[in-house]
C-alpha positions in Angstrom: -175.5 133.7 -0.8 -172.6 131.7 -0.2 -173.1 128.9 -2.9 -172.6 126.3 -0.2 -169.8 128.0 1.3 -169.9 127.1 5.1 -168.3 129.5 7.9 -167.0 128.9 11.2 -168.8 129.7 13.8 -166.5 131.7 16.4 -165.1 130.2 20.0 -166.5 132.8 21.8 -170.2 132.2 20.2 -169.6 128.1 20.5 -168.6 128.7 24.1 -171.5 130.9 24.6 -174.2 128.6 22.8 -177.1 126.4 24.6 -176.4 123.6 22.9 -173.3 122.2 20.9 -173.9 120.2 18.0 -174.6 116.9 19.3 -177.4 118.7 21.1 -178.8 120.1 18.1 -178.9 116.4 16.5 -180.4 115.0 19.3 -183.2 117.3 19.0 -183.4 117.5 15.8 -184.1 113.5 15.7 -186.7 114.1 18.7 -188.2 116.6 16.6 -188.7 114.1 14.0 -189.3 111.4 15.7 -191.9 112.7 18.7 -193.2 116.8 17.5 -195.8 116.5 19.5 -193.7 115.2 22.6 -191.0 117.9 21.5 -192.9 120.8 21.6 -194.9 119.7 24.5 -191.2 120.1 26.2 -189.8 122.7 25.0 -193.7 125.1 25.9 -193.0 122.9 29.4 -190.0 125.3 30.4 -192.7 128.8 30.0 -195.1 129.3 33.3 -198.2 128.8 32.2 -201.3 130.3 33.9 -203.6 127.9 32.6 -201.5 125.0 31.3 -202.0 123.7 27.8 -203.3 120.4 26.8 -203.2 120.4 23.1 -199.9 121.0 21.5 -200.9 121.4 17.8 -204.4 121.8 16.4 -204.3 121.9 12.4 -206.8 122.4 9.5 -205.7 122.4 6.2 -209.2 122.9 5.0 -209.4 125.9 2.1 -212.2 127.3 3.9 -211.2 126.9 7.3 -207.1 126.9 7.1 -205.5 127.8 10.5 -202.5 125.9 13.2 -202.9 127.3 16.1 -200.2 125.8 18.9 -201.0 125.7 22.9 -204.5 126.8 22.2 -206.3 126.1 25.4 -203.5 127.3 27.6 -202.6 130.6 29.0 -199.3 132.7 29.0 -200.1 136.1 29.9 -196.5 137.2 32.0 -196.8 140.1 34.8 -192.5 140.4 34.1 -193.1 140.6 30.2 -195.8 142.8 30.3 -194.2 145.7 32.7 -190.9 145.5 30.3 -193.0 145.9 27.1 -195.4 147.9 28.6 -198.9 145.7 28.7 -198.0 143.5 25.2 -197.6 140.9 27.5 -201.2 140.2 27.9 -201.0 138.3 24.3 -204.1 135.8 25.7 -206.1 138.8 26.5 -205.4 140.6 23.5 -206.2 137.3 20.4 -209.4 137.1 22.9 -210.6 140.6 22.8 -208.5 141.4 19.7 -210.9 145.3 19.3 -210.2 146.3 23.2 -207.5 149.6 23.3 -207.1 148.4 27.2 -206.2 144.6 27.3 -205.6 144.3 31.0 -208.7 142.3 32.6 -207.5 141.7 36.0 -206.4 143.3 39.1 -202.8 142.4 38.5 -202.1 142.6 34.6 -201.1 145.5 33.7 -201.2 147.6 30.4 -199.7 150.5 30.7 -200.7 151.0 26.6 -203.7 151.2 27.6 -203.4 153.7 30.5 -201.7 156.2 27.6 -204.9 155.6 24.8 -207.2 155.9 28.0 -205.1 158.8 28.9 -205.3 160.7 25.2 -208.8 159.9 25.0 -209.4 161.8 28.1 -207.3 164.8 27.1 -209.9 164.6 23.7 -206.7 163.8 21.5 -207.9 160.3 20.1 -211.7 158.9 19.9 -214.1 155.9 19.1 -211.8 153.9 21.6 -213.6 150.4 22.5 -213.0 149.6 25.3 -214.9 145.8 26.1 -213.5 146.7 29.8 -213.8 143.9 32.5 -217.2 143.0 32.5 -216.8 141.9 28.8 -214.0 139.4 29.9 -216.7 138.0 32.5 -219.9 137.9 30.7 -218.7 136.6 27.6 -216.2 133.4 28.3 -214.8 132.0 24.8 -216.4 135.1 23.2 -213.9 137.8 21.2 -215.2 141.3 21.3 -216.1 140.9 18.1 -219.2 139.5 19.3 -219.7 141.6 22.3 
């Protein structure tokens, strides 16, 4: 480790930075004073299909420990889904974690799911779970485990 040594930021990096030291200090003070408001504003920069109403939901109960961020919002992103071969359909993945094909609407593109379906048709993979679009519609609020 550096034992407390401070390394200067190269000037070229500093010019490309999204915020300077003063803006960072201001953001940190805002986080300390109003964490919910800060993260609400940051998350507001994302395109939400269904905007969130809750920033953070936390339970410290040992039998039900969780931290959920923006849990009631939906952020499936078409462009990210194309770039990541379908992995941008993140909310679908959490709603139906067992599904091999996580596209549940005509506009959602899941290339990885299509590859898995193709491998299944060729007999190269088997026991592929695909809850399908019907499960997404018929089980509102449930996970594929409950289907």
